[in-house]
LOSEKE-12593 format. One record per residue: residue in one letter; z, x, y of N, C-alpha, C, CB in turn. Coordinates in steps of 0.1 Angstrom, whole numbers, plus 5000, padded with zeros to 4 digits. Atoms other than C-alpha are relative to their C-alpha. Glycine has a CB too. Layout:
! residues N
aZXYZXYZXYZXY;...
END
This chain:
! residues 420
m501549965002850831774347500150055015498649874994;d500049954985850432034376498449965003500550185002;v501250024989847831894400499650115009500449905009;r500349874992846132164420499949925013498450104996;p499950054987846532124458498649965008500850095007;a501050024991843931964480499350095006500449945008;h500849954989843032264499499950164990500850005019;g500349895011842732534467498350005000500749964983;r501149944999839832724463499550044987500050095008;g500349955016837332804433499050135001499349874991;q500849865002835433084420498649995000500350074987;g501650015000831733184424499649984990499250095005;i500949975011828933224404499450105004499049894996;a501049874999826833494398498549914991500950194990;d501250055008823333364393498950005012500249844993;e501350064988819833304413500649935009498849884993;g499450094991821833034432500249884994499449985011;g499450065004823032724431499449874999500850015005;w501150114997821532364424500049955009499949904995;g500450034987819632284451499149904999499650115007;r501050114998816832044468498950144998500149885017;v501249875000814032284454498849944992500550164991;k500850005006810932244441499850084985499550035009;a500150005009809832304404499350125002499649894996;g501049884999809132694401500450075011498549965001;e499549954987810832784433501450094994500449855013;g499449895003812433124423500049994987501250015005;e500349985016813233174385500649884997500850144992;g499750185008813332824368500449905013501850004987;g499550114989813432664406501349985003499549874998;w498450004988817332744414499849995015500850164999;g499950024987818032664450500550115005500649895004;r499449884991819632914473501349975006499050045012;v498949984997822932814474500850044994500249945003;s499349895011825233064464501549995003499450185003;g498450015000829133094454500349854999500750075014;a498950105000832032844454499449945015501850085000;a499950024985831532584480501250035013499849875000;g498849984983833532684516498849955007500850225008;p500350014985832632714550498649984999500450125010;g501450054999828732744548499649834999499350074987;a500150155008828932424525500249905008501049984988;a499250114991830832244547499349985014501750065003;d501150004983828732344581498649904998499250215004;q501250095003825732174562500049894998499350024992;a499650185007827331864550500449965017501949974986;a499850074986828531824589499149975007500650065008;e500850014992825731914605498549894994499750165004;f500850135007823731634581500749875008500349994981;f499350134994826331394594500049985011501049974998;g500650004985825331484629499249944999499650115007;e501750065000821931384620500049895000499150024988;s500550085005822631124606500949865007499950034985;y498950044991825530964630500150025013501050044996;g500049954994824831144656501550035008499149965003;a498749954994828531284661500550104988501249875004;e499249915007831031534645501149914986501050095013;p498750065011832931434609501150025003500250054987;e498349984999836531384608500350124992501049864995;g499949915007836331614579499049954985501550024999;v500849975006834231734549500950024984499250115007;w499749985015835031714510499550034991500549944996;h501449975007833631884484500949924983499450224999;a499850055012833931754446499150044990500049875000;p501249945008832331944417499749954988500150134997;g500150075012830431884388500650084988498749964998;r499149955008831531984357499050034987501149904998;v500749915011830232204323501249924985500250235005;n498850045006831931994291499850114986500049824997;l500049905014832732294265499849944990501250094996;i500350065013832732094238501449875000500050134985;g499450145000834031724231498949885003501250005012;e501050104993831131494235500249874991498450055001;h500050165005831031104230501449954989498449984990;t498550045003834931134222500649985010500950084993;d499350024989835831024255500549864997499250025013;y499550125002835530684249500349954987499249915005;n499649965010836530714214501850015002499150124997;e498349924992840330824233500250094991501649895000;g499649835008839631164215500450115012498350074991;f499449874994840031524227498350025008500950164985;v500949954994837631654253500250165006499849905009;l499449894998837432034266498950035015499950124984;p500649984989835832034302500250115010500049905005;f499549934986835732264333498849975012500250174998;a500850044991834532224364499050155008501049925009;l501049864990831532444383500549975016497849975000;s500049994987831432574418499149915009499850115001;q500850044998828532374424500349864999499250044995;g499750184999829031974435499549945010501649955002;v499750094993829131724459500650035017500949944991;r499150004992830031744495499549855008500050155009;a499950104991831231424516500450035014500849904995;a499849994985831131434553501149825004497950005009;a499750174997833131114570501150015011500649904984;s499450044985834530954599500549874998499050005012;r499850184999836330614603499349935011501549955002;r500850074989834430344622500849864999498250004997;e499250064991835930054640499649874995499950055015;d500850125004833229764626500449964985498650035001;g499850025013834729754590498550024985500649845003;m501349985009831129884574500050144991498750015010;l500249905010830530144548498550045003500349954983;g501149954998827730364560500150104992499750035012;l500449865008826030614536498750064999500249984987;r501549944996823430884540500050084993499650075014;s499849925009822031154514499450085009499649994987;r500949874996820331474522499249974988500750185001;q500949985012819131424486499249884998500950044987;a500350155002817831064493499649925013501349944994;p499950004985816831084529499549855001499050125009;d500650114999814730734523500849914993498850014995;a499050145004817530514511501450015008500550004982;p498750034996820130504533500949874996499949995013;a499650115003822530234532501249955006500050014988;t499350034992824830014554500849884993499249975011;m499950125001827029694542501650015003499549944985;p498649984994830329594554500749984984500549855015;l499650005014833229664530500649884993500850104999;r499250145002834629324526498849964988500249885018;t501150035011831329224504499650114987498749985008;l500449965014831229474479500549954989500150114998;a499950045011831029394446498850054992500249875001;p500649955008829629484415498449954997500750004991;g501850065000825529454413499549975013499849844990;s500350054989825329424449499450145009501449925007;v500849894996824229784458499350074989500850095005;t501049915007821730004439499750115000499249975000;g500349834997820430344434501050055003498850055011;w499249894997822030624442501249985011499150105003;a498750014993824330454467501049964990500049895012;a498650085012825930244439501150095000499649974980;y499049965004827930514432501650055012499450124992;p499450004989829630584465500549865002499150045010;a499850145001829630214470501149944994499049964995;g499150015009831330184440501650064999499350054992;a498449934994834330434448500449965008500250125005;a499050074996835430244474499949855001500250045013;w499750135005834929904461501350084991498649914991;a498549965002837530074437501150035005500050074997;v498649974991839630204460500849885006499650095013;t499250104996840329894476500249914989499649935011;e499750155008840429674445501150104994498549904987;a499049955007843029924434501449985014499450174994;g498849994990845229804467500050095013501250054992;l499649924995844730074484499149965017499750144990;p500650064986843629984524499250125010501449935009;i501249914988840730174541498949885008498750154989;g500650064993838830084566498350045006501049995008;g501549945002835030124577499950175004498949915011;t500549845007833430464570498850025000500450034985;s501649925005830430674575500350114994498950045012;i499949895008829730904550498350055000500849964984;a501049965004827031164548500150094989499450055008;i500049935012826431334513499450144999499549924991;d501149845003825031694506500550054986500450175014;a499050045011825231804475499150164993499849804991;d500949855009823832174451500249964987500750185002;l499950025016824431994416498449904999501849884995;e500950055002821231904404500149874994499450074994;r499650165008821031484392498850064987499549785012;g500650035012819831444359500350134988498449985005;a500149895006820731774346501550014989499650125012;a498550085012824231604323501250115003499650014979;l498949924996826431824348500949895012499350175007;s498850084993828231494361499549985016501850094997;s499949974986826531494395500149815004498450125008;s499550154999827431104394501249955001499849934990;a498450035000831131154387500350075013501150064985;a499849914989831231444416499749895013498950164999;l500550064983829631204441501149845001497649935000;e498950085004832430944429501350035007500250014985;c498949925000835131174434499950065015499950104986;a500149954988834031334465500149875013498750084999;t500250104991833730984480501549935003499049904994;a498750075004837130844463500650115011500450014982;l499249874994838931194480499549985017499450174992;a500150014985837431124513500449875008498750035004;l499550114994838030784519501450005000499549884996;t498550055002841730764506500950145012500650024977;e499349944992842631104525499849985017499750134995;l500450024983840631014558500749875006498149965002;h499350144998842730674557501850025000499449874986;g498649925003846230884554500449944987501249975012;l499150045015846830754517500050124992499349884990;s499749925007848130994494500249914983501350075007;v500250065015847030914459500050104987498549945000;p500049925010847831124424498649994992501249964992;r501350005003844631274413500049954982499350165005;p500950125011844931104376499849855004500949994984;e500250124998844930784395498749975006501049955007;l501250014994842230884415498550004990500050135010;a500949955008840331014386499449854992500750124990;a500950165002840530624374499449905008500749904996;i500850114995839530454401498650055001500649945014;a501649995000836430654403499149994986499650145006;c500250065011835930584369499549874996500950004995;r500750155001836030214374498650015010501149875005;a501450004991833430294400498449994995500150135006;e501049965005831230414373499649884988500250144996;n499850085011832130164347499649875006501450004994;e499750174994832629824368498649975009501749995012;f501049954989830329924398498350024998500450145003;a501949955010827030104383499949984992499450134998;g500350095017827529944350500150114991498149924998;i500149915008828030284334501050044990499650085005;p498850025010830130254300499850174996499849864985;t499449855000831330654305501449974997499850085014;g498749985003834730734297500450095014500250074985;i499249954989837230924322499750145000501649964999;m499849845001836431284312499250055015499150084983;d500449934988834231344339500450005014499149985000;q499649974986835831264369501350054999499949865011;s498949935002839131384355499750184998500749924988;a500249814995837531774354499649955015498450124990;s500549974986835931704390501450005007498949885006;l498749974993839631634402500950104993500849885004;l498749925008842231824379499550144995500649904985;c500449895009840432154368500550125010498250004997;q499749844993841832494377499150074998501250094994;a500849865002840132794383500350074990500150105011;g499549945011839832994353500349964988500750055003;h499950095012840332724331499549874995500849984999;a500150135000839332494311500849894996499149984995;l499050114996840832114310500149924985499449885016;l500050055009842132004278500649815002500750104991;l499750134997842231594279500249924996499749965005;d500050075015843531354253499749875012501749994986;c500450134996841831014263500349904998499349974998;r499350145000844330814249501150025010500749944985;s498749964990847230934269499850045012500750114995;g500249954985845531074298500750135006500449895009;k499349884995847731384294498950144999501450014990;t501149884996846031734305500750114996499650005015;r499449865001846632094296498850115003500750034984;d500849884993845232384313499850114991500650065012;v500449945009843132584290499750205003498849914996;p500849874998842532974297498550014996500650104994;l501249975004839033064299499450115010499249884999;d500749914994838433394315499050074994500650065004;l501549935005834733464307499950185004498549925010;p500349844996834433804325500850084996499950045012;a498949875007837733964310499449964988501949985001;a500149975014836333924276498450025000500649884989;g501549945000832634064286499449874999499650114988;l501350135002830933694280500049935013500249874987;v500350124994829233444298499649874998499450025003;l500650105001828333114299498749975007500949935001;l501450034993824833014305499849864998498850084993;v500450165003823832644315498350024999500549885016;i501750014998819932624309499949864998498950104989;d500250155001818732314321498750044995500149895013;t501249985007816032214299498549935006500349944987;r501050074990814232004331499549874994498750095004;l500150145001814231704311500949885004499949984989;r499150084993816131434329500649884992499449965013;h499850105007818231214314500949895010500850064988;a499250084989819930884329500649894988498849915014;l498950085009823130714312499649845001501650035006;s500050144998821930384324498649984992500149955016;d501150015005818930384302500049924986499550124999;g499650085014820730184272500250074987498949894996;r500149915012820730484248501750054998498850145001;y498349984996824430554260501449844992500049975024;a499050125002825630224256499849964988499849895009;a500249985012823930194222501450074993498750085000;r499549895005825830484207501749945003499350145009;r498250034995829530344223500049884992500549955020;r499950085007828730034206499950024987499449925004;a500049975015827830164171501950084995498250144997;c498649865000831330414177501249844994500650125025;e498950115000833530064183499549894989500249935016;e500350085009831429894150500250084991498949945000;a500149865015831930234129502249955000499250295009;a498750014997835930184142500749894992500049995015;r500050145001835629804132500150014980498449925009;v500149985013834429904095501450054994498850104998;l498949985003836930124092501549984999499850045001;g498750084997839929904100500950095011501149974984;v498949974987841030104130499749975013500350165003;r500350054988841030014168498650105009501450005007;v501049874996839230354176499550104992500550095008;l500349865012837630664158500850045003498950114998;r498849895001840530874174500749974986501249975014;d499350015009842430734145499850024987500449915000;v500249965012840630884120499950134998499049944995;t500149894998841031224112499450084988501150035004;d500549955015839831274076498449965001500849914986;p501950004999835631334079499749944989499050155001;g500650045015835331214044500649865004500750094982;a499550154999836630854057498649935003501249975014;a501850084993832830804074499249994989498950105012;d501250075012831430804038500349914995499750074988;s499650125002833130494033499149885006501350005003;i500750104993830730324056498749994994500050045013;a501050005005828030164041498450055009500149884996;d501249984989825630184070499850145002500449925015;p499949884998824030494075499950065013499250054993;v500049984983823530504112501650025003499349865009;l498549994994827430404118500850094989500849855002;r499249885011828430664087499650135010499350014978;r500549874993826630954109500849965016498050035001;r499449964986827930844142501849994999499349885012;a498250004999831830784130500550174997500749894984;r499349865003831431154113499750105014499250074986;h500249914990830031324143501549995009498649965007;v499250054993832931154163501750114996499949844997;i498649955010835931254135499850195001499849924977;t499849834995834631624138499850085009499650074994;e500249954983834031664172501250045000499649895013;n498449974995837531584177500950124993500949874998;s499749915003838331844154499850165005499849984990;r500649944989836132054170501050075009499449905008;v499650014986837632044204501550075000499949825006;l498649945005841432114188499850134993500749924990;a500049875004840132414171499750135014498950004988;t500449914990838432554200501150035012498749945006;v499249994987841632524227501050124988500949825009;s499049875003843732724196499850155002500350004987;l500449844996841033004200500450035011498650045000;l499750024984841032974235501550095004500149815005;q498549964996844933004236500150164994501349884992;a499849865009844733324210499150095008499550004981;g501249874992842333504236498950014993500450165001;d501350005007839533444212498749955004500149944989;i501050074989836533314235498950004990499650095017;a501650035004833733444214500149954987498950125000;g500250095014835133264183500049905001500850014992;c500350124999834332954195498850014998500349945009;g501449995001830633054193499649904991499550144995;p500650055007830332904159500049845002500250054990;l499750115000832032614167499249925010501249995001;l500850064992829732514197498549984994500050075011;s501349995006826632584172500549904989499450154995;a499750075011828232334149499949855008501550054992;s500150114990828432094177498849935001500450045013;h501550034997825032094184499549924989499050135003;r500250055013824332024147500249855001501050074991;s499250145001826831724147499249925009501550005005;l500050044990825231594179498449964995500650095012;r501750005000821131634167499949944988499150155000;d500450045012821731534133500849864999500250124990;d499450175001824831234131499749925013501749994999;f500650124991824631114169498949975005500450005009;e501750044996821031164174499649985018499549814991;i500750034982821131204210499450145007501649945014;s501049894995819431574213498649995004499950084992;w502050044997815631634225499550154997499449935022;p500649855006813331914214500350075010498350024997;q499549864990813932114246501050044998500349995015;a498749985000817232114239500450084987500749855001;d499649945014816932204201499450154999499449904987;t500849874998814632494210500450135007498849985007;a499249854994816732664236500950044992500849995014;v498849995009819732634212499550104990500449854993;d500349955011818032784185499050145006499349874991;a500749845000816033064208501350105004498550025014;a498949924997819533144221500850064990500749925008;v499149955013820933184189499150144997500049874984;a500849865006818133414179500250145007498549995000;a499749864994818233674206501450005004499050035011;g499049964997822133704200501149935005499650085005;a499150114995823833404217501449984984498749825004;l499050005006827333364200500249854994501150055008;g500650115004826533004199499749915015501049934987;a500550044989825032734219500249844997498550075004;r499950145004824832344222499549915012501449964994;m500350074982823332064244501649955005498749804999;t499050054995825931924265499949855009500450105007;g500250134989826531584286499849904986498250005013;g500250095009825531284271498949964989500249935006;g500849985004822531364259498649945003500449994993;f501050024997818831284258498850045012500549924999;g500449874988818131554282500850065008499349965010;g499249924992819731754306500250164996501149945000;s499949874998821032124299500850024986500750045015;i499149975014822332324269501150095007499150104986;i499449914994825032574273500050134985501649935006;a499649855009825132944253501050065007498850124999;l498949955000828033124249499350164993501149914991;a500249875002826933514252500750125000499250025007;e499449834991828033904257499250015013499550194990;a500749964983827033964294499150094997501250085013;r501349865001825234284281498949944996500250134987;g501250085005822934054264499949895005499949974987;s500150134999822533734282498649975009501249935007;m502049995000819033874298499249984988499350165002;d500650025009818033894264499949834994500550094991;v499750115004819133554260499049915007501449985001;r501350004988817033434292499050024997500050085011;a501549955002814033574281499849914985499750214998;s500550045013813933454246500149815003501350084986;v500650174998814233044260499050015006500849905008;r501150064995811933114285498750044991500050035014;d501149945008809433274263500049844988500550214991;a500250165012810032934235499849915011501549944988;f500350144991809732664264498250075004501549975019;a501749994999806032864273499550004993499450085004;r500850035013804932854239499549884999500750024990;q499950115000805532484243499149945006501049985002;g500950084991803532454272501349915011498849884989;w498850074991807032344289500450045014501150014994;p499649944987808132394326501350084997500249885011;g499349895002810132694329501449944999499950115012;p498750004999813932654321500550035010500450054992;g499149914989816632684350501450084995500649905011;f498349955005819932904341500750055013500050144987;l498549974992823332914355500950104992500949865001;e499149905007825933154350501349935007499850195003;a499450104998828732904349501550095000499749884990;l498549965005832533004356500649915002500850105006;p499050135003835232744351500550015020501850064984;s499549974984836232684390501049865002498550005013;a499350054993838632464411499749875003500150075010;g500450134993838632094413499849945011500449944997;a500350054985838031864443501050065011500249845001;w499349974986839331974477499649995014500250115001;r500550044988839131914513499650155006501149915009;l501049924990836632174531500750055012498749905005;r499949974984837332124569500649845001498250065009;
END
């Protein structure tokens, strides 16, 4: 596997601006004013916040991106296939070493919740709130036998929380990369992804798979990342949207999701039970969609059917992308949404409305993305018709009396790297 160097750069984004610290209704859909890929400006802002927080310059600034999952939802913890790509928006961690063995955590996005604790006392459940994710990353690094010392970290981000774009994984990955590189440790990216995933699973208590951390650390610009969640093997799959005259719109429905509310964990338990009923270790081992029909429990039957068919859709999407037929992926996106809505039952009214409105306006396909119960959808559309798609979704939300959606034109960008 070719892992990109830490100093690589991502592609920019053409939109109203990045995800940011803005009030609803500011600009179109409430988007922030941070534009383009993370670069010197973003690094300077993070360094400035570090100075405000600790009264000194940071030794370095690291960036880890959020991600969009093109297709392959709730397949990762079933050891299946996923196809995410990295955004240019993400999380910056400005950091410096300190001599007192303490971990200092500050966030521009959570100014009223600073945290400082001894590294040696970190344990699952010992830190709550936003700080659990970077503290968990520090804990997981030390649990992996990697020696790090006291560190001050200041976080800045242009990735909106709760929009299903993996802000928590970006926070973990930015912190893990900063801690290891700052303390002179060279850690292979797949290993670092596993460390960051352990932070989310065991420290923060969220039973996710490894997709989000892998996307944040391993993605290449202009490509999606095919990840086999059983073997850990990855493959870069071309996804050149501009060359095809297409855009992929990320549409924030403004309904926030929280993977910690128990519904995500319930879906995982249902998949485990469905696998047991089918006599396999995990649902990845079932390739015939008809096998789900043998499950007597209707809920487990639906859960299994989604995972089995979603794995097939991921591989079909990869085949189309490798053949250069991005537009042909549209119907697969829509089929994925129907499966997530009807069989896995994790969609929500705003997502269904946005998908229907996008397709009605000419989108080639659309689906909810992320863990479900809130967040964003994605819509694949011809570039020349993208404004019609936006208008259709905006009008549909207005008719329901919902807050206006946000729009982001996403380009597959590079994984995490050191900014300065």
